N, CA, C, O and CB atoms as a CASP TS submission, in Angstrom:
PFRMAT TS
TARGET T0000
AUTHOR 0000-0000-0000
METHOD Language model
MODEL 1
PARENT N/A
ATOM      1  N   MET     1      -5.813  79.811 100.379  1.00  0.00           N
ATOM      2  CA  MET     1      -4.703  80.134  99.420  1.00  0.00           C
ATOM      3  C   MET     1      -5.218  80.050  98.091  1.00  0.00           C
ATOM      4  O   MET     1      -6.260  80.666  97.867  1.00  0.00           O
ATOM      5  CB  MET     1      -3.497  79.214  99.552  1.00  0.00           C
ATOM      6  N   CYS     2      -4.638  79.349  97.091  1.00  0.00           N
ATOM      7  CA  CYS     2      -5.019  79.327  95.773  1.00  0.00           C
ATOM      8  C   CYS     2      -6.057  78.187  95.556  1.00  0.00           C
ATOM      9  O   CYS     2      -5.633  77.072  95.252  1.00  0.00           O
ATOM     10  CB  CYS     2      -3.802  79.182  94.903  1.00  0.00           C
ATOM     11  N   GLN     3      -7.329  78.393  95.686  1.00  0.00           N
ATOM     12  CA  GLN     3      -8.375  77.465  95.474  1.00  0.00           C
ATOM     13  C   GLN     3      -8.131  76.047  96.081  1.00  0.00           C
ATOM     14  O   GLN     3      -8.414  75.020  95.464  1.00  0.00           O
ATOM     15  CB  GLN     3      -8.597  77.365  94.030  1.00  0.00           C
ATOM     16  N   GLY     4      -7.628  76.059  97.235  1.00  0.00           N
ATOM     17  CA  GLY     4      -7.345  74.800  97.970  1.00  0.00           C
ATOM     18  C   GLY     4      -6.169  74.047  97.567  1.00  0.00           C
ATOM     19  O   GLY     4      -6.027  72.905  98.004  1.00  0.00           O
ATOM     20  N   LEU     5      -5.254  74.591  96.733  1.00  0.00           N
ATOM     21  CA  LEU     5      -4.050  73.864  96.345  1.00  0.00           C
ATOM     22  C   LEU     5      -3.119  73.869  97.448  1.00  0.00           C
ATOM     23  O   LEU     5      -3.037  74.835  98.207  1.00  0.00           O
ATOM     24  CB  LEU     5      -3.404  74.433  95.129  1.00  0.00           C
ATOM     25  N   ARG     6      -2.361  72.750  97.578  1.00  0.00           N
ATOM     26  CA  ARG     6      -1.282  72.606  98.501  1.00  0.00           C
ATOM     27  C   ARG     6      -0.184  73.485  98.203  1.00  0.00           C
ATOM     28  O   ARG     6      -0.009  73.870  97.047  1.00  0.00           O
ATOM     29  CB  ARG     6      -0.816  71.270  98.542  1.00  0.00           C
ATOM     30  N   PRO     7       0.626  73.860  99.214  1.00  0.00           N
ATOM     31  CA  PRO     7       1.827  74.741  98.924  1.00  0.00           C
ATOM     32  C   PRO     7       2.828  74.110  97.916  1.00  0.00           C
ATOM     33  O   PRO     7       3.477  74.813  97.142  1.00  0.00           O
ATOM     34  CB  PRO     7       2.593  75.046 100.260  1.00  0.00           C
ATOM     35  N   GLU     8       2.931  72.706  97.958  1.00  0.00           N
ATOM     36  CA  GLU     8       3.862  72.040  97.157  1.00  0.00           C
ATOM     37  C   GLU     8       3.363  72.167  95.678  1.00  0.00           C
ATOM     38  O   GLU     8       4.146  72.356  94.747  1.00  0.00           O
ATOM     39  CB  GLU     8       4.026  70.557  97.626  1.00  0.00           C
ATOM     40  N   THR     9       2.026  72.053  95.525  1.00  0.00           N
ATOM     41  CA  THR     9       1.470  72.201  94.122  1.00  0.00           C
ATOM     42  C   THR     9       1.703  73.516  93.629  1.00  0.00           C
ATOM     43  O   THR     9       2.142  73.654  92.487  1.00  0.00           O
ATOM     44  CB  THR     9      -0.005  71.923  94.039  1.00  0.00           C
ATOM     45  N   ILE    10       1.436  74.603  94.431  1.00  0.00           N
ATOM     46  CA  ILE    10       1.639  75.967  94.044  1.00  0.00           C
ATOM     47  C   ILE    10       3.056  76.219  93.583  1.00  0.00           C
ATOM     48  O   ILE    10       3.326  76.879  92.579  1.00  0.00           O
ATOM     49  CB  ILE    10       1.299  76.870  95.170  1.00  0.00           C
ATOM     50  N   SER    11       3.960  75.640  94.396  1.00  0.00           N
ATOM     51  CA  SER    11       5.445  75.855  94.084  1.00  0.00           C
ATOM     52  C   SER    11       5.759  75.069  92.831  1.00  0.00           C
ATOM     53  O   SER    11       6.575  75.593  92.073  1.00  0.00           O
ATOM     54  CB  SER    11       6.418  75.375  95.302  1.00  0.00           C
ATOM     55  N   ALA    12       5.252  73.908  92.489  1.00  0.00           N
ATOM     56  CA  ALA    12       5.578  73.191  91.234  1.00  0.00           C
ATOM     57  C   ALA    12       4.903  73.947  90.063  1.00  0.00           C
ATOM     58  O   ALA    12       5.541  74.046  89.015  1.00  0.00           O
ATOM     59  CB  ALA    12       5.086  71.658  91.292  1.00  0.00           C
ATOM     60  N   TYR    13       3.687  74.479  90.152  1.00  0.00           N
ATOM     61  CA  TYR    13       3.080  75.242  89.121  1.00  0.00           C
ATOM     62  C   TYR    13       3.877  76.416  88.783  1.00  0.00           C
ATOM     63  O   TYR    13       4.129  76.722  87.617  1.00  0.00           O
ATOM     64  CB  TYR    13       1.749  75.639  89.487  1.00  0.00           C
ATOM     65  N   SER    14       4.311  77.134  89.892  1.00  0.00           N
ATOM     66  CA  SER    14       5.076  78.257  89.671  1.00  0.00           C
ATOM     67  C   SER    14       6.466  78.021  89.050  1.00  0.00           C
ATOM     68  O   SER    14       6.943  78.876  88.303  1.00  0.00           O
ATOM     69  CB  SER    14       5.196  78.925  90.896  1.00  0.00           C
ATOM     70  N   ARG    15       7.088  76.955  89.319  1.00  0.00           N
ATOM     71  CA  ARG    15       8.258  76.573  88.606  1.00  0.00           C
ATOM     72  C   ARG    15       8.056  76.413  87.176  1.00  0.00           C
ATOM     73  O   ARG    15       8.841  76.849  86.334  1.00  0.00           O
ATOM     74  CB  ARG    15       8.779  75.383  89.128  1.00  0.00           C
ATOM     75  N   GLY    16       6.858  75.705  86.891  1.00  0.00           N
ATOM     76  CA  GLY    16       6.594  75.436  85.444  1.00  0.00           C
ATOM     77  C   GLY    16       6.377  76.713  84.669  1.00  0.00           C
ATOM     78  O   GLY    16       6.837  76.866  83.537  1.00  0.00           O
ATOM     79  N   VAL    17       5.613  77.698  85.349  1.00  0.00           N
ATOM     80  CA  VAL    17       5.371  79.013  84.693  1.00  0.00           C
ATOM     81  C   VAL    17       6.668  79.746  84.449  1.00  0.00           C
ATOM     82  O   VAL    17       6.904  80.335  83.394  1.00  0.00           O
ATOM     83  CB  VAL    17       4.440  79.894  85.549  1.00  0.00           C
ATOM     84  N   ARG    18       7.529  79.681  85.511  1.00  0.00           N
ATOM     85  CA  ARG    18       8.783  80.440  85.385  1.00  0.00           C
ATOM     86  C   ARG    18       9.714  79.828  84.258  1.00  0.00           C
ATOM     87  O   ARG    18      10.460  80.539  83.585  1.00  0.00           O
ATOM     88  CB  ARG    18       9.536  80.447  86.782  1.00  0.00           C
ATOM     89  N   ARG    19       9.609  78.381  84.092  1.00  0.00           N
ATOM     90  CA  ARG    19      10.402  77.773  83.161  1.00  0.00           C
ATOM     91  C   ARG    19       9.928  78.130  81.649  1.00  0.00           C
ATOM     92  O   ARG    19      10.736  78.342  80.745  1.00  0.00           O
ATOM     93  CB  ARG    19      10.379  76.279  83.452  1.00  0.00           C
ATOM     94  N   VAL    20       8.667  78.167  81.501  1.00  0.00           N
ATOM     95  CA  VAL    20       8.039  78.591  80.219  1.00  0.00           C
ATOM     96  C   VAL    20       8.491  80.017  79.972  1.00  0.00           C
ATOM     97  O   VAL    20       9.037  80.317  78.911  1.00  0.00           O
ATOM     98  CB  VAL    20       6.433  78.491  80.258  1.00  0.00           C
ATOM     99  N   ALA    21       8.275  80.897  80.933  1.00  0.00           N
ATOM    100  CA  ALA    21       8.580  82.338  80.713  1.00  0.00           C
ATOM    101  C   ALA    21      10.062  82.489  80.388  1.00  0.00           C
ATOM    102  O   ALA    21      10.407  83.342  79.570  1.00  0.00           O
ATOM    103  CB  ALA    21       8.206  83.208  81.982  1.00  0.00           C
ATOM    104  N   GLY    22      10.928  81.726  80.970  1.00  0.00           N
ATOM    105  CA  GLY    22      12.323  81.824  80.750  1.00  0.00           C
ATOM    106  C   GLY    22      12.746  81.222  79.389  1.00  0.00           C
ATOM    107  O   GLY    22      13.730  81.650  78.785  1.00  0.00           O
ATOM    108  N   TYR    23      11.988  80.238  78.937  1.00  0.00           N
ATOM    109  CA  TYR    23      12.269  79.807  77.578  1.00  0.00           C
ATOM    110  C   TYR    23      11.964  80.753  76.577  1.00  0.00           C
ATOM    111  O   TYR    23      12.753  80.854  75.637  1.00  0.00           O
ATOM    112  CB  TYR    23      11.593  78.647  77.268  1.00  0.00           C
ATOM    113  N   PHE    24      10.809  81.570  76.621  1.00  0.00           N
ATOM    114  CA  PHE    24      10.453  82.516  75.744  1.00  0.00           C
ATOM    115  C   PHE    24      10.993  83.895  75.993  1.00  0.00           C
ATOM    116  O   PHE    24      10.858  84.792  75.161  1.00  0.00           O
ATOM    117  CB  PHE    24       9.117  82.533  75.694  1.00  0.00           C
ATOM    118  N   LYS    25      11.638  84.069  77.204  1.00  0.00           N
ATOM    119  CA  LYS    25      12.211  85.297  77.661  1.00  0.00           C
ATOM    120  C   LYS    25      11.212  86.411  77.542  1.00  0.00           C
ATOM    121  O   LYS    25      11.551  87.495  77.067  1.00  0.00           O
ATOM    122  CB  LYS    25      13.458  85.620  76.898  1.00  0.00           C
ATOM    123  N   ARG    26       9.945  86.166  77.975  1.00  0.00           N
ATOM    124  CA  ARG    26       8.941  87.207  78.074  1.00  0.00           C
ATOM    125  C   ARG    26       7.805  86.683  78.927  1.00  0.00           C
ATOM    126  O   ARG    26       7.747  85.526  79.345  1.00  0.00           O
ATOM    127  CB  ARG    26       8.437  87.649  76.674  1.00  0.00           C
ATOM    128  N   CYS    27       6.941  87.594  79.143  1.00  0.00           N
ATOM    129  CA  CYS    27       5.646  87.273  79.941  1.00  0.00           C
ATOM    130  C   CYS    27       4.785  86.266  79.111  1.00  0.00           C
ATOM    131  O   CYS    27       4.886  86.257  77.884  1.00  0.00           O
ATOM    132  CB  CYS    27       4.754  88.661  80.244  1.00  0.00           C
ATOM    133  N   LEU    28       3.953  85.433  79.757  1.00  0.00           N
ATOM    134  CA  LEU    28       3.163  84.464  79.107  1.00  0.00           C
ATOM    135  C   LEU    28       1.907  84.972  78.559  1.00  0.00           C
ATOM    136  O   LEU    28       1.167  84.236  77.907  1.00  0.00           O
ATOM    137  CB  LEU    28       2.892  83.416  79.976  1.00  0.00           C
ATOM    138  N   ASP    29       1.620  86.262  78.807  1.00  0.00           N
ATOM    139  CA  ASP    29       0.217  86.825  78.432  1.00  0.00           C
ATOM    140  C   ASP    29      -0.088  86.614  76.912  1.00  0.00           C
ATOM    141  O   ASP    29      -1.251  86.400  76.570  1.00  0.00           O
ATOM    142  CB  ASP    29       0.129  88.436  78.769  1.00  0.00           C
ATOM    143  N   ASN    30       0.842  86.663  76.059  1.00  0.00           N
ATOM    144  CA  ASN    30       0.624  86.664  74.646  1.00  0.00           C
ATOM    145  C   ASN    30       1.328  85.548  73.917  1.00  0.00           C
ATOM    146  O   ASN    30       1.758  85.736  72.779  1.00  0.00           O
ATOM    147  CB  ASN    30       1.038  87.941  74.096  1.00  0.00           C
ATOM    148  N   LEU    31       1.461  84.388  74.538  1.00  0.00           N
ATOM    149  CA  LEU    31       1.974  83.260  73.829  1.00  0.00           C
ATOM    150  C   LEU    31       0.955  82.711  72.870  1.00  0.00           C
ATOM    151  O   LEU    31      -0.255  82.857  73.046  1.00  0.00           O
ATOM    152  CB  LEU    31       2.411  82.208  74.779  1.00  0.00           C
ATOM    153  N   THR    32       1.491  82.064  71.834  1.00  0.00           N
ATOM    154  CA  THR    32       0.572  81.419  70.806  1.00  0.00           C
ATOM    155  C   THR    32       0.587  79.961  71.029  1.00  0.00           C
ATOM    156  O   THR    32       1.500  79.406  71.641  1.00  0.00           O
ATOM    157  CB  THR    32       1.000  81.731  69.315  1.00  0.00           C
ATOM    158  N   VAL    33      -0.508  79.297  70.491  1.00  0.00           N
ATOM    159  CA  VAL    33      -0.587  77.825  70.664  1.00  0.00           C
ATOM    160  C   VAL    33       0.615  77.183  69.961  1.00  0.00           C
ATOM    161  O   VAL    33       1.176  76.217  70.479  1.00  0.00           O
ATOM    162  CB  VAL    33      -1.950  77.248  70.082  1.00  0.00           C
ATOM    163  N   ASP    34       1.016  77.689  68.811  1.00  0.00           N
ATOM    164  CA  ASP    34       2.169  77.121  68.113  1.00  0.00           C
ATOM    165  C   ASP    34       3.461  77.304  68.915  1.00  0.00           C
ATOM    166  O   ASP    34       4.321  76.423  68.915  1.00  0.00           O
ATOM    167  CB  ASP    34       2.316  77.764  66.733  1.00  0.00           C
ATOM    168  N   GLY    35       3.607  78.516  69.641  1.00  0.00           N
ATOM    169  CA  GLY    35       4.786  78.711  70.458  1.00  0.00           C
ATOM    170  C   GLY    35       4.736  77.611  71.607  1.00  0.00           C
ATOM    171  O   GLY    35       5.756  76.984  71.895  1.00  0.00           O
ATOM    172  N   LEU    36       3.606  77.405  72.214  1.00  0.00           N
ATOM    173  CA  LEU    36       3.557  76.416  73.288  1.00  0.00           C
ATOM    174  C   LEU    36       3.811  75.003  72.768  1.00  0.00           C
ATOM    175  O   LEU    36       4.405  74.182  73.467  1.00  0.00           O
ATOM    176  CB  LEU    36       2.208  76.474  73.994  1.00  0.00           C
ATOM    177  N   LYS    37       3.373  74.722  71.567  1.00  0.00           N
ATOM    178  CA  LYS    37       3.631  73.352  71.037  1.00  0.00           C
ATOM    179  C   LYS    37       5.112  73.149  70.820  1.00  0.00           C
ATOM    180  O   LYS    37       5.669  72.091  71.115  1.00  0.00           O
ATOM    181  CB  LYS    37       2.866  73.107  69.702  1.00  0.00           C
ATOM    182  N   GLY    38       5.724  74.166  70.308  1.00  0.00           N
ATOM    183  CA  GLY    38       7.259  74.198  70.145  1.00  0.00           C
ATOM    184  C   GLY    38       7.937  73.976  71.436  1.00  0.00           C
ATOM    185  O   GLY    38       8.866  73.177  71.548  1.00  0.00           O
ATOM    186  N   TYR    39       7.435  74.744  72.494  1.00  0.00           N
ATOM    187  CA  TYR    39       8.072  74.583  73.812  1.00  0.00           C
ATOM    188  C   TYR    39       7.974  73.076  74.268  1.00  0.00           C
ATOM    189  O   TYR    39       8.972  72.444  74.615  1.00  0.00           O
ATOM    190  CB  TYR    39       7.370  75.551  74.883  1.00  0.00           C
ATOM    191  N   PHE    40       6.736  72.558  74.245  1.00  0.00           N
ATOM    192  CA  PHE    40       6.638  71.169  74.805  1.00  0.00           C
ATOM    193  C   PHE    40       7.316  70.160  73.894  1.00  0.00           C
ATOM    194  O   PHE    40       7.740  69.127  74.411  1.00  0.00           O
ATOM    195  CB  PHE    40       5.149  70.757  75.009  1.00  0.00           C
ATOM    196  N   ALA    41       7.455  70.351  72.622  1.00  0.00           N
ATOM    197  CA  ALA    41       8.185  69.463  71.771  1.00  0.00           C
ATOM    198  C   ALA    41       9.675  69.523  72.199  1.00  0.00           C
ATOM    199  O   ALA    41      10.343  68.489  72.156  1.00  0.00           O
ATOM    200  CB  ALA    41       7.986  69.848  70.259  1.00  0.00           C
ATOM    201  N   ALA    42      10.190  70.627  72.588  1.00  0.00           N
ATOM    202  CA  ALA    42      11.609  70.756  73.007  1.00  0.00           C
ATOM    203  C   ALA    42      11.703  70.123  74.405  1.00  0.00           C
ATOM    204  O   ALA    42      12.688  69.435  74.673  1.00  0.00           O
ATOM    205  CB  ALA    42      12.105  72.304  73.019  1.00  0.00           C
ATOM    206  N   LEU    43      10.763  70.313  75.276  1.00  0.00           N
ATOM    207  CA  LEU    43      10.843  69.922  76.665  1.00  0.00           C
ATOM    208  C   LEU    43      10.794  68.397  76.663  1.00  0.00           C
ATOM    209  O   LEU    43      11.536  67.792  77.437  1.00  0.00           O
ATOM    210  CB  LEU    43       9.681  70.564  77.537  1.00  0.00           C
ATOM    211  N   VAL    44      10.015  67.768  75.890  1.00  0.00           N
ATOM    212  CA  VAL    44       9.880  66.251  75.851  1.00  0.00           C
ATOM    213  C   VAL    44      11.178  65.640  75.589  1.00  0.00           C
ATOM    214  O   VAL    44      11.377  64.505  76.022  1.00  0.00           O
ATOM    215  CB  VAL    44       8.884  65.770  74.775  1.00  0.00           C
ATOM    216  N   GLU    45      12.171  66.308  74.873  1.00  0.00           N
ATOM    217  CA  GLU    45      13.440  65.740  74.517  1.00  0.00           C
ATOM    218  C   GLU    45      14.325  65.855  75.701  1.00  0.00           C
ATOM    219  O   GLU    45      15.299  65.106  75.781  1.00  0.00           O
ATOM    220  CB  GLU    45      14.050  66.414  73.297  1.00  0.00           C
ATOM    221  N   SER    46      14.078  66.711  76.609  1.00  0.00           N
ATOM    222  CA  SER    46      15.062  66.927  77.734  1.00  0.00           C
ATOM    223  C   SER    46      14.619  66.788  79.154  1.00  0.00           C
ATOM    224  O   SER    46      15.413  66.963  80.078  1.00  0.00           O
ATOM    225  CB  SER    46      15.591  68.229  77.630  1.00  0.00           C
ATOM    226  N   HIS    47      13.403  66.487  79.339  1.00  0.00           N
ATOM    227  CA  HIS    47      12.792  66.412  80.737  1.00  0.00           C
ATOM    228  C   HIS    47      11.845  65.261  80.855  1.00  0.00           C
ATOM    229  O   HIS    47      11.302  64.807  79.849  1.00  0.00           O
ATOM    230  CB  HIS    47      12.025  67.721  81.099  1.00  0.00           C
ATOM    231  N   PRO    48      11.625  64.771  82.053  1.00  0.00           N
ATOM    232  CA  PRO    48      10.669  63.648  82.252  1.00  0.00           C
ATOM    233  C   PRO    48       9.183  64.098  82.054  1.00  0.00           C
ATOM    234  O   PRO    48       8.818  65.274  82.068  1.00  0.00           O
ATOM    235  CB  PRO    48      10.851  63.048  83.695  1.00  0.00           C
ATOM    236  N   TRP    49       8.408  63.058  81.876  1.00  0.00           N
ATOM    237  CA  TRP    49       6.915  63.405  81.720  1.00  0.00           C
ATOM    238  C   TRP    49       6.395  64.076  82.864  1.00  0.00           C
ATOM    239  O   TRP    49       5.489  64.891  82.687  1.00  0.00           O
ATOM    240  CB  TRP    49       6.056  62.197  81.492  1.00  0.00           C
ATOM    241  N   SER    50       6.833  63.858  84.014  1.00  0.00           N
ATOM    242  CA  SER    50       6.305  64.591  85.163  1.00  0.00           C
ATOM    243  C   SER    50       6.549  66.145  85.000  1.00  0.00           C
ATOM    244  O   SER    50       5.722  66.975  85.376  1.00  0.00           O
ATOM    245  CB  SER    50       6.983  64.054  86.487  1.00  0.00           C
ATOM    246  N   THR    51       7.664  66.445  84.452  1.00  0.00           N
ATOM    247  CA  THR    51       7.892  67.894  84.349  1.00  0.00           C
ATOM    248  C   THR    51       6.885  68.529  83.311  1.00  0.00           C
ATOM    249  O   THR    51       6.328  69.610  83.504  1.00  0.00           O
ATOM    250  CB  THR    51       9.404  68.176  83.918  1.00  0.00           C
ATOM    251  N   LEU    52       6.714  67.763  82.215  1.00  0.00           N
ATOM    252  CA  LEU    52       5.711  68.236  81.188  1.00  0.00           C
ATOM    253  C   LEU    52       4.399  68.439  81.799  1.00  0.00           C
ATOM    254  O   LEU    52       3.775  69.481  81.598  1.00  0.00           O
ATOM    255  CB  LEU    52       5.562  67.253  80.031  1.00  0.00           C
ATOM    256  N   LYS    53       3.921  67.440  82.577  1.00  0.00           N
ATOM    257  CA  LYS    53       2.635  67.571  83.241  1.00  0.00           C
ATOM    258  C   LYS    53       2.475  68.754  84.231  1.00  0.00           C
ATOM    259  O   LYS    53       1.455  69.434  84.351  1.00  0.00           O
ATOM    260  CB  LYS    53       2.373  66.325  83.957  1.00  0.00           C
ATOM    261  N   LEU    54       3.596  68.896  84.902  1.00  0.00           N
ATOM    262  CA  LEU    54       3.492  70.048  85.861  1.00  0.00           C
ATOM    263  C   LEU    54       3.501  71.389  85.117  1.00  0.00           C
ATOM    264  O   LEU    54       2.746  72.290  85.484  1.00  0.00           O
ATOM    265  CB  LEU    54       4.678  70.016  86.895  1.00  0.00           C
ATOM    266  N   ASP    55       4.333  71.543  84.086  1.00  0.00           N
ATOM    267  CA  ASP    55       4.373  72.747  83.325  1.00  0.00           C
ATOM    268  C   ASP    55       2.990  72.977  82.657  1.00  0.00           C
ATOM    269  O   ASP    55       2.452  74.083  82.697  1.00  0.00           O
ATOM    270  CB  ASP    55       5.510  72.677  82.278  1.00  0.00           C
ATOM    271  N   ARG    56       2.436  71.918  82.049  1.00  0.00           N
ATOM    272  CA  ARG    56       1.110  72.049  81.415  1.00  0.00           C
ATOM    273  C   ARG    56       0.091  72.493  82.474  1.00  0.00           C
ATOM    274  O   ARG    56      -0.633  73.459  82.231  1.00  0.00           O
ATOM    275  CB  ARG    56       0.663  70.689  80.748  1.00  0.00           C
ATOM    276  N   ASN    57       0.006  71.857  83.593  1.00  0.00           N
ATOM    277  CA  ASN    57      -0.850  72.300  84.577  1.00  0.00           C
ATOM    278  C   ASN    57      -0.724  73.648  85.104  1.00  0.00           C
ATOM    279  O   ASN    57      -1.719  74.331  85.350  1.00  0.00           O
ATOM    280  CB  ASN    57      -0.767  71.488  85.556  1.00  0.00           C
ATOM    281  N   GLY    58       0.540  74.078  85.296  1.00  0.00           N
ATOM    282  CA  GLY    58       0.893  75.347  85.771  1.00  0.00           C
ATOM    283  C   GLY    58       0.408  76.467  84.740  1.00  0.00           C
ATOM    284  O   GLY    58      -0.080  77.533  85.115  1.00  0.00           O
ATOM    285  N   ILE    59       0.584  76.130  83.465  1.00  0.00           N
ATOM    286  CA  ILE    59       0.136  77.105  82.422  1.00  0.00           C
ATOM    287  C   ILE    59      -1.331  77.145  82.354  1.00  0.00           C
ATOM    288  O   ILE    59      -1.885  78.232  82.191  1.00  0.00           O
ATOM    289  CB  ILE    59       0.688  76.762  81.043  1.00  0.00           C
ATOM    290  N   GLN    60      -2.050  76.001  82.469  1.00  0.00           N
ATOM    291  CA  GLN    60      -3.523  76.023  82.454  1.00  0.00           C
ATOM    292  C   GLN    60      -4.018  76.777  83.645  1.00  0.00           C
ATOM    293  O   GLN    60      -4.938  77.582  83.494  1.00  0.00           O
ATOM    294  CB  GLN    60      -4.113  74.601  82.442  1.00  0.00           C
ATOM    295  N   PHE    61      -3.467  76.574  84.844  1.00  0.00           N
ATOM    296  CA  PHE    61      -3.849  77.352  85.978  1.00  0.00           C
ATOM    297  C   PHE    61      -3.645  78.832  85.690  1.00  0.00           C
ATOM    298  O   PHE    61      -4.576  79.617  85.870  1.00  0.00           O
ATOM    299  CB  PHE    61      -3.068  76.923  87.201  1.00  0.00           C
ATOM    300  N   TYR    62      -2.543  79.211  85.279  1.00  0.00           N
ATOM    301  CA  TYR    62      -2.188  80.645  84.949  1.00  0.00           C
ATOM    302  C   TYR    62      -3.223  81.184  84.046  1.00  0.00           C
ATOM    303  O   TYR    62      -3.816  82.208  84.386  1.00  0.00           O
ATOM    304  CB  TYR    62      -0.776  80.782  84.274  1.00  0.00           C
ATOM    305  N   TYR    63      -3.498  80.605  82.942  1.00  0.00           N
ATOM    306  CA  TYR    63      -4.375  81.159  81.983  1.00  0.00           C
ATOM    307  C   TYR    63      -5.860  81.209  82.529  1.00  0.00           C
ATOM    308  O   TYR    63      -6.592  82.181  82.344  1.00  0.00           O
ATOM    309  CB  TYR    63      -4.274  80.336  80.688  1.00  0.00           C
ATOM    310  N   ARG    64      -6.220  80.120  83.188  1.00  0.00           N
ATOM    311  CA  ARG    64      -7.683  80.122  83.748  1.00  0.00           C
ATOM    312  C   ARG    64      -7.956  80.989  84.910  1.00  0.00           C
ATOM    313  O   ARG    64      -9.003  81.634  84.977  1.00  0.00           O
ATOM    314  CB  ARG    64      -8.084  78.753  84.177  1.00  0.00           C
ATOM    315  N   HIS    65      -7.047  81.025  85.830  1.00  0.00           N
ATOM    316  CA  HIS    65      -7.236  81.691  87.103  1.00  0.00           C
ATOM    317  C   HIS    65      -6.589  83.062  87.250  1.00  0.00           C
ATOM    318  O   HIS    65      -7.113  83.956  87.914  1.00  0.00           O
ATOM    319  CB  HIS    65      -6.733  80.832  88.149  1.00  0.00           C
ATOM    320  N   VAL    66      -5.448  83.194  86.615  1.00  0.00           N
ATOM    321  CA  VAL    66      -4.659  84.528  86.696  1.00  0.00           C
ATOM    322  C   VAL    66      -5.169  85.452  85.633  1.00  0.00           C
ATOM    323  O   VAL    66      -5.588  86.582  85.886  1.00  0.00           O
ATOM    324  CB  VAL    66      -3.065  84.322  86.496  1.00  0.00           C
ATOM    325  N   LEU    67      -5.117  84.922  84.419  1.00  0.00           N
ATOM    326  CA  LEU    67      -5.604  85.734  83.217  1.00  0.00           C
ATOM    327  C   LEU    67      -7.094  85.703  83.005  1.00  0.00           C
ATOM    328  O   LEU    67      -7.671  86.555  82.329  1.00  0.00           O
ATOM    329  CB  LEU    67      -4.953  85.228  81.935  1.00  0.00           C
ATOM    330  N   GLN    68      -7.715  84.680  83.611  1.00  0.00           N
ATOM    331  CA  GLN    68      -9.155  84.381  83.420  1.00  0.00           C
ATOM    332  C   GLN    68      -9.481  84.217  81.957  1.00  0.00           C
ATOM    333  O   GLN    68     -10.341  84.924  81.430  1.00  0.00           O
ATOM    334  CB  GLN    68     -10.034  85.492  84.021  1.00  0.00           C
ATOM    335  N   ARG    69      -8.820  83.311  81.300  1.00  0.00           N
ATOM    336  CA  ARG    69      -9.054  82.980  79.906  1.00  0.00           C
ATOM    337  C   ARG    69      -9.335  81.498  79.772  1.00  0.00           C
ATOM    338  O   ARG    69      -8.702  80.741  80.506  1.00  0.00           O
ATOM    339  CB  ARG    69      -7.858  83.382  79.040  1.00  0.00           C
ATOM    340  N   PRO    70     -10.165  81.026  78.964  1.00  0.00           N
ATOM    341  CA  PRO    70     -10.446  79.594  78.886  1.00  0.00           C
ATOM    342  C   PRO    70      -9.246  78.827  78.291  1.00  0.00           C
ATOM    343  O   PRO    70      -9.303  77.606  78.150  1.00  0.00           O
ATOM    344  CB  PRO    70     -11.716  79.347  78.038  1.00  0.00           C
TER
END
């Protein structure tokens, strides 16, 4: 599957990526660092830390493995 990730992890990362894309109402390919900082600042006010970590990990996975960017 995806580099040995469990299906539950893939599902959680996918939810995070969809949540970020929904917040910006666009694809994640061209997001800025400032945009992501704003997103996480808003998310910390409305969601538990576990959600922030999953969204962060999902975005990191997306950028590193899907878009192949550092």
